[in-house]
C-alpha positions, -999 to 999 in steps of 0.1 A, spaced: -346 292 -615 -383 283 -607 -385 264 -640 -354 243 -630 -370 234 -597 -403 224 -614 -384 201 -638 -365 185 -609 -396 179 -589 -414 164 -619 -384 141 -625 -385 129 -588 -423 123 -590 -418 101 -621 -390 82 -604 -411 76 -572 -443 67 -591 -438 29 -590 -431 31 -553 -464 50 -547 -483 22 -563 -467 -5 -542 -465 10 -507 -489 26 -483 -501 61 -489 -487 74 -457 -452 60 -464 -453 74 -500 -462 108 -488 -432 109 -464 -409 96 -491 -422 122 -515 -416 150 -490 -381 137 -483 -373 135 -521 -386 170 -526 -365 183 -497 -334 165 -511 -340 179 -545 -343 214 -531 -311 210 -512 -293 197 -543 -306 226 -565 -296 250 -538 -262 235 -538 -259 239 -575 -269 276 -575 -249 290 -547 -233 318 -569 -246 341 -595 -222 328 -622 -238 294 -619 -270 307 -634 -253 307 -668 -250 269 -664 -287 263 -658 -293 249 -692 -263 226 -688 -277 214 -655 -312 208 -671 -297 187 -699 -276 166 -675 -306 160 -652 -327 151 -683 -301 125 -693 -302 110 -658 -340 110 -658 -340 91 -691 -315 66 -678 -334 59 -646 -367 55 -665 -351 30 -688 -338 9 -659 -372 10 -642 -389 -1 -673 -365 -30 -677 -369 -42 -641 -407 -40 -643 -406 -60 -676 -384 -87 -660 -408 -90 -631 -438 -93 -654 -421 -120 -674 -413 -140 -643 -449 -138 -631 -462 -149 -665 -438 -180 -664 -449 -189 -629 -485 -188 -638 -479 -210 -668 -461 -237 -647 -488 -237 -621 -514 -243 -647 -494 -272 -661 -489 -287 -626 -526 -285 -620 -533 -304 -652 -507 -331 -642 -522 -335 -608 -556 -341 -623 -542 -367 -647 -524 -386 -618 -556 -385 -597 -575 -401 -626 -548 -428 -631 -547 -437 -594 -585 -441 -595 -581 -465 -625 -553 -485 -607 -574 -488 -576 -603 -500 -596 -582 -526 -615 -565 -538 -583 -599 -545 -567 -610 -564 -597 -577 -586 -598 -577 -599 -562 -596 -630 -571 -574 -635 -601 -541 -635 -580 -555 -661 -556 -562 -683 -587 -525 -680 -597 -511 -699 -566 -505 -730 -587 -486 -710 -612 -464 -696 -583 -457 -731 -571 -448 -741 -606 -423 -712 -608 -406 -723 -576 -404 -759 -588 -390 -747 -621 -364 -727 -603 -353 -757 -582 -353 -779 -613 -332 -753 -631 -307 -753 -602 -306 -791 -602 -301 -791 -640 -274 -765 -637 -256 -785 -609 -264 -818 -624 -230 -822 -640 -213 -813 -607 -235 -836 -587 -226 -866 -609 -189 -856 -608 -187 -852 -570 -167 -884 -563 -143 -875 -591 -139 -839 -578 -134 -851 -543 -106 -874 -554 -89 -847 -574 -92 -822 -546 -76 -847 -521 -47 -853 -545 -42 -816 -549 -41 -812 -511 -15 -839 -508 6 -824 -536 5 -790 -519 -15 -773 -546 -36 -755 -520 -51 -728 -542 -63 -753 -569 -76 -776 -542 -95 -748 -526 -110 -739 -559 -123 -774 -564 -136 -774 -528 -154 -742 -535 -172 -758 -565 -183 -787 -544 -195 -765 -516 -213 -742 -540 -232 -772 -555 -241 -785 -521 -251 -751 -507 -273 -743 -537 -291 -776 -535 -297 -772 -498 -309 -736 -502 -334 -746 -529 -346 -775 -507 -349 -751 -478 -369 -727 -499 -392 -754 -511 -397 -771 -477 -376 -760 -448 -391 -787 -425 -382 -816 -448 -351 -828 -429 -349 -861 -448 -340 -845 -481 -316 -822 -463 -299 -853 -447 -298 -870 -481 -279 -840 -496 -256 -839 -465 -248 -876 -468 -241 -873 -505 -217 -844 -499 -202 -858 -466 -167 -861 -481 -167 -823 -487 -164 -815 -450 -135 -840 -447 -117 -822 -475 -123 -789 -458 -108 -803 -426 -78 -817 -445 -72 -784 -463 -75 -765 -430 -49 -789 -414 -25 -781 -443 -31 -743 -439 -24 -744 -402 7 -765 -408 20 -739 -432 13 -711 -407 30 -730 -379 61 -731 -401 56 -695 -413 91 -683 -404 108 -710 -424 82 -710 -452 85 -672 -459 123 -676 -463 121 -708 -485 88 -704 -504 69 -672 -497 43 -680 -525 30 -709 -503 23 -685 -475 7 -661 -499 -16 -689 -512 -26 -697 -476 -35 -661 -469 -55 -658 -502 -75 -690 -493 -83 -676 -459 -94 -643 -474 -117 -662 -498 -132 -680 -469 -138 -647 -451 -157 -633 -481 -178 -665 -483 -185 -663 -445 -197 -627 -449 -219 -636 -479 -235 -665 -461 -241 -645 -429 -258 -617 -449 -280 -643 -467 -289 -658 -434 -302 -624 -422 -325 -624 -453 -335 -661 -456 -326 -676 -422 -306 -703 -441 -269 -709 -436 -249 -739 -450 -233 -764 -425 -199 -754 -412 -205 -717 -417 -191 -693 -407 -157 -710 -405 -138 -679 -391 -105 -692 -406 -90 -657 -402 -94 -658 -364 -81 -694 -364 -51 -682 -384 -42 -656 -358 -46 -682 -330 -22 -705 -349 3 -677 -353 1 -669 -317 6 -705 -307 35 -707 -331 52 -677 -315 46 -691 -280 60 -724 -290 90 -706 -306 97 -688 -273 91 -718 -251 114 -740 -273 145 -718 -267 156 -737 -235 184 -759 -248 197 -773 -215 182 -779 -180 191 -762 -148 207 -793 -135 229 -798 -166 243 -763 -169 246 -736 -142 245 -710 -170 212 -723 -184 193 -691 -179 220 -670 -196 220 -693 -225 182 -694 -226 179 -656 -226 205 -651 -252 189 -677 -275 155 -660 -269 170 -626 -278 186 -639 -310 154 -658 -321 131 -628 -315 154 -603 -333 159 -626 -363 122 -634 -365 110 -598 -363 135 -587 -390 121 -615 -412 86 -603 -405 95 -568 -414 114 -576 -446 95 -607 -459 63 -616 -441 47 -582 -443 46 -586 -481 26 -618 -478 -3 -604 -459 -28 -576 -468 -18 -542 -455 -49 -539 -433 -36 -569 -412 -10 -546 -398 13 -576 -398 44 -563 -382 27 -547 -352 6 -578 -348 37 -600 -347 55 -575 -325 27 -577 -299 26 -615 -302 63 -618 -295 60 -593 -266 32 -612 -250 49 -646 -254 81 -633 -239 62 -617 -210 44 -650 -202 77 -668 -204 97 -645 -181 68 -646 -156 71 -684 -156 109 -680 -151 103 -655 -123 81 -680 -105 108 -706 -104 133 -710 -75 160 -689 -89 194 -683 -74 208 -648 -69 229 -648 -101 199 -661 -120 177 -633 -106 203 -608 -117 205 -623 -152 167 -623 -156 162 -587 -143 191 -574 -164 176 -590 -195 141 -578 -187 149 -542 -176 178 -534 -199 185 -559 -227 149 -562 -239 145 -526 -250 181 -521 -260 195 -519 -296 204 -555 -292 167 -565 -293 135 -546 -296 153 -513 -301 173 -526 -330 178 -500 -358 159 -522 -383 129 -524 -360 128 -489 -346 112 -474 -377 83 -498 -374 74 -496 -338 77 -475 -306 93 -495 -279 83 -469 -253 46 -480 -259 54 -515 -248 41 -527 -214 65 -539 -189 75 -576 -193 72 -581 -155 48 -563 -132 64 -539 -107 55 -561 -78 72 -591 -93 103 -571 -100 103 -559 -64 98 -594 -51 127 -607 -72 149 -578 -59 139 -585 -23 147 -622 -28 181 -613 -43 189 -590 -14 181 -617 11 202 -643 -8 230 -618 -13 230 -609 24 233 -645 33 259 -653 7 281 -623 15 281 -631 52 293 -666 43 319 -652 18 333 -628 43 334 -654 71 352 -678 48 376 -650 36 385 -641 72 391 -678 81 414 -681 51 433 -649 62 436 -662 98 453 -694 85 478 -671 67 486 -654 99 501 -686 113 524 -692 83 562 -693 89 568 -671 59 563 -633 58 532 -619 41 534 -605 6 543 -568 1 527 -544 -23 546 -524 -50 557 -499 -23 570 -526 0 542 -525 26 531 -558 41 496 -569 32 473 -599 29 449 -609 2 419 -602 24 410 -566 11 414 -577 -25 391 -607 -20 365 -587 -1 363 -558 -25 364 -581 -55 332 -597 -42 317 -562 -36 328 -550 -70 313 -579 -88 280 -576 -70 278 -539 -75 286 -543 -112 257 -567 -115 234 -544 -95 243 -515 -117 231 -535 -147 197 -538 -132 189 -503 -119 205 -472 -104 184 -472 -72 191 -509 -67 228 -503 -71 226 -478 -43 207 -503 -22 233 -530 -27 261 -505 -19 245 -497 14 241 -534 21 278 -540 13 288 -512 37 266 -525 65 281 -560 60 316 -544 59 310 -528 93 300 -561 108 329 -578 92 354 -553 106 341 -558 141 348 -596 137 382 -586 121 390 -566 152 380 -595 175 402 -619 156 431 -595 157 428 -593 195 425 -632 197 456 -634 175 476 -612 199 464 -631 230 474 -665 215 508 -650 207 513 -638 243 507 -673 255 537 -685 235 557 -656 221 577 -679 199 545 -686 179 536 -677 153 570 -669 139 559 -640 118 535 -624 143 550 -589 139 549 -590 101 512 -602 100 502 -577 126 517 -550 103 497 -565 74 465 -563 95 472 -526 102 479 -519 65 448 -538 55 428 -511 75 442 -484 52 435 -506 21 399 -512 33 394 -474 38 408 -466 3 387 -493 -13 355 -482 4 361 -446 -9 367 -460 -43 335 -480 -43 315 -450 -32 330 -427 -58 322 -453 -85 288 -465 -75 272 -439 -53 255 -408 -66 255 -392 -32 286 -377 -16 270 -372 18 285 -393 46 262 -418 63 260 -434 97 275 -466 82 304 -446 68 312 -431 102 309 -465 119 333 -481 93 358 -452 97 356 -456 135 361 -494 135 390 -492 110 408 -466 132 403 -487 163 416 -519 146 447 -500 133 453 -482 166 450 -515 185 473 -532 161 499 -505 166 495 -509 203 499 -546 201 532 -542 182 545 -516 207 535 -540 235 556 -566 217 586 -542 217 583 -533 253 579 -569 263 614 -574 249 626 -542 266 611 -550 300 642 -564 315 664 -536 303 639 -509 314 640 -525 349 677 -518 350 673 -481 345 681 -459 376 694 -488 396 729 -493 412 738 -515 383 728 -488 358 749 -463 378 780 -485 378 779 -490 340 749 -508 324 743 -511 287 705 -511 291 699 -480 270 722 -491 243 702 -524 241 669 -505 242 680 -483 213 692 -512 192 661 -532 199 638 -503 190 657 -496 158 655 -533 149 618 -535 154 612 -503 135 630 -517 105 600 -539 103 576 -512 112 588 -492 82 565 -516 63 535 -499 80 516 -475 58 510 -439 65 497 -423 87 500 -453 111 538 -456 109 542 -419 119 518 -422 148 534 -454 159 569 -439 160 557 -410 181 539 -433 205 571 -455 208 592 -424 217 565 -413 242 564 -447 259 602 -450 261 605 -416 278 576 -424 301 592 -457 311 624 -439 318 607 -413 339 587 -441 357 621 -456 366 630 -423 382 597 -420 400 599 -456 414 630 -445 434 650 -475 425 682 -456 436 690 -429 460 722 -410 453 746 -410 483 768 -381 474 774 -353 449 796 -376 427 769 -401 423 744 -374 415 768 -359 389 775 -393 373 738 -402 373 728 -369 358 754 -370 331 744 -406 322 708 -395 320 717 -366 297 738 -389 275 709 -414 273 684 -386 265 707 -376 236 708 -413 225 670 -414 225 668 -381 206 693 -393 180 674 -425 175 639 -411 172 650 -383 150 664 -410 128 631 -427 129 613 -394 122 592 -394 154 581 -359 148 583 -324 165 578 -337 200 611 -355 201 631 -327 217 604 -319 242 600 -355 253 637 -362 255 641 -328 271 620 -341 301 648 -366 309 674 -338 306 654 -315 328 652 -341 355 690 -347 351 696 -311 357 678 -313 390 700 -342 400 732 -325 387 728 -294 408 755 -291 434 742 -262 454 711 -273 473 701 -237 479 694 -234 442 674 -265 441 641 -245 443 650 -226 412 659 -257 393 626 -274 403 607 -243 394 623 -244 359 613 -280 356 577 -273 366 575 -243 342 585 -265 313 562 -294 322 532 -280 341 515 -314 344 541 -325 369 526 -332 404 538 -329 440 544 -366 443 567 -364 413 588 -337 428 589 -355 461 602 -386 443 628 -366 425 640 -350 457 641 -385 473 662 -399 445 686 -369 448 691 -379 484 704 -346 499 672 -326 503 662 -322 539 627 -325 551 623 -288 556 636 -281 521 612 -306 506 583 -290 525 594 -255 515 597 -264 478 564 -283 477 546 -256 496 559 -228 474 551 -247 442 516 -254 456 509 -217 461 521 -208 426 507 -239 408 505 -235 371 474 -249 353 482 -280 333 449 -281 314 464 -263 284 492 -289 279 486 -306 246 509 -336 251 512 -342 289 541 -365 300 537 -368 338 500 -370 339 499 -408 334 530 -415 355 522 -428 390 545 -427 420 544 -459 440 535 -454 477 557 -470 503 536 -492 527 547 -505 561 554 -539 546 577 -523 520 596 -503 546 601 -534 567 614 -554 537 638 -526 529 651 -524 565 655 -561 566 675 -560 534 698 -533 548 704 -553 580 713 -583 560 738 -564 540 
């Protein structure tokens, strides 16, 4: 065991030996102690058990092999390091020798240069001779061209006239090359000698003329580029190649100028920039030339102009995409360049159009084209163009403020026009009211005039136009139409009232007054339906507005007044017969009620041409007025029954006539109030029919319970007509009813409320007494 440990320590010392020679002593001692400690731990780990002592020899051999392996690797590493150091030293030695050689050579060069300064100054004549030789060489080289300049000029001019532009440009380049070389050599020799320069310029003066003629031909071809590319694209390609050559020559001359300060006359030509200017002018001319007719010659001039512009632009851009792109180098970005040129030209053109004094329909046509058609599939958004450009990146053709200004102008013009249109439509309708023929009827047989159709056709057309421009503008126009409609309905109402008043001055005229008043009422319903239809079609908001409420209110008032006018017409014819009711003549056998029923039924045969709900309301109102006129006749005390027989006859007649009214108005479908209204006449008749005066209080009480709105003066009038009620009885009945008065506020359809009882004045009593004395 001690021997194994000694061998292990010896091996570790050998391994650590190179490190001891390269590090500090202190560090090596620490490392040596750490190695010994590690070795001890390792040996202790190997010999933990007694049976491991048998393997000591095996462990010694294994460690010996490891030691030999480590020593071999260390020797190889040290040998490699030594070889590297040896190589480095050799190279450093060689470098030192080379530096010494270079230092010696530089010293020799310096010495030779100092000795040759005087020699260089003596070679100035040689230098001048070299320059002169160079110039003479250039002159000799261009001598043939110099002598043939007139001939080449003639050939070049002929080629230009024949349209052989590429060959003409090649000849022109030869001439310019000869001239430029001569000028350059002269400039090098004596830049201040202007006389020689002028001599060269004069000799080659035709060259500049040829250049101008060629340029003119190039611009002419470019101006006709759209036609040329269809007919002879090689011509356009030749033009582009010539311009590209010139661009290269320009760049070469500009670069030489930076070095020599010399540049030939006419350079740089910048034909490429000129080419784009010509193309831009061509596009602008193309757009400006689309106006085929003037405003004075054709009212549709703007529509035609815009359509021609659309067609030209679309056709041209498709040609650019399919043909012209192939004639220009890819870096020109030809399609997008033309796309921008056309866009800018159109923008300038529509700005000019917007600045003109456009009418309202022309404003709409322009804005519709600018805001909708321009970016649609019919133009810039066409499928063939969409793959080449993004229309969403285009700037607006017209600035927002110009669009708003046009819209404002349109609204002003539209407001003025629609006011005139509505006034004219109303005047035309008023003329129809005085016709001797009945108005037309719709498919359901209801009378109507053409006014609603005319008005809403105007509204519909303008809203369709506004919808083409913009959704918000459509809403704005709709609101404007509704405001104008409200003003129009107010005038319509006033004209209807005037129509009635004129008729009352002579009831024979117009002959079809009733029929046209029915048509006016029906028009209100048509107006209402048409307004709702417009709102559903053109408005995005379903919320009612103040204008809607005003229109609804005005229409209801016009229809209600129209119904009232017709009922007034009926009751004007009934006035004489209503005055016969409850008179001596009536009691003895008048046919007034028969005539009333026949007249009402005859009128309502015409009133059946009134649309719902106005016809229903009108029938109910007619019944109400007939009953009220009948009761008014009672309350006016036109008759006082003298005895029980008269009371009985009068009461039975009243009951019979109430049944007549009930039958008639049921036939006319007056509604649920028919029995109640006619029942008021029957209830009054029961008061008259009563034979026992002591039961009169009960009968009156029954009447009051059925019709709580009856007043004291009504009861007094009834008792006065009955003729047998004493003063005490009247006071008792009135007093008792006053104490037990029933509230009438809850009555939904009062009858007696609006019926007044005439008061008997002293003059009236005197007149009545005088009449009795005369009898």
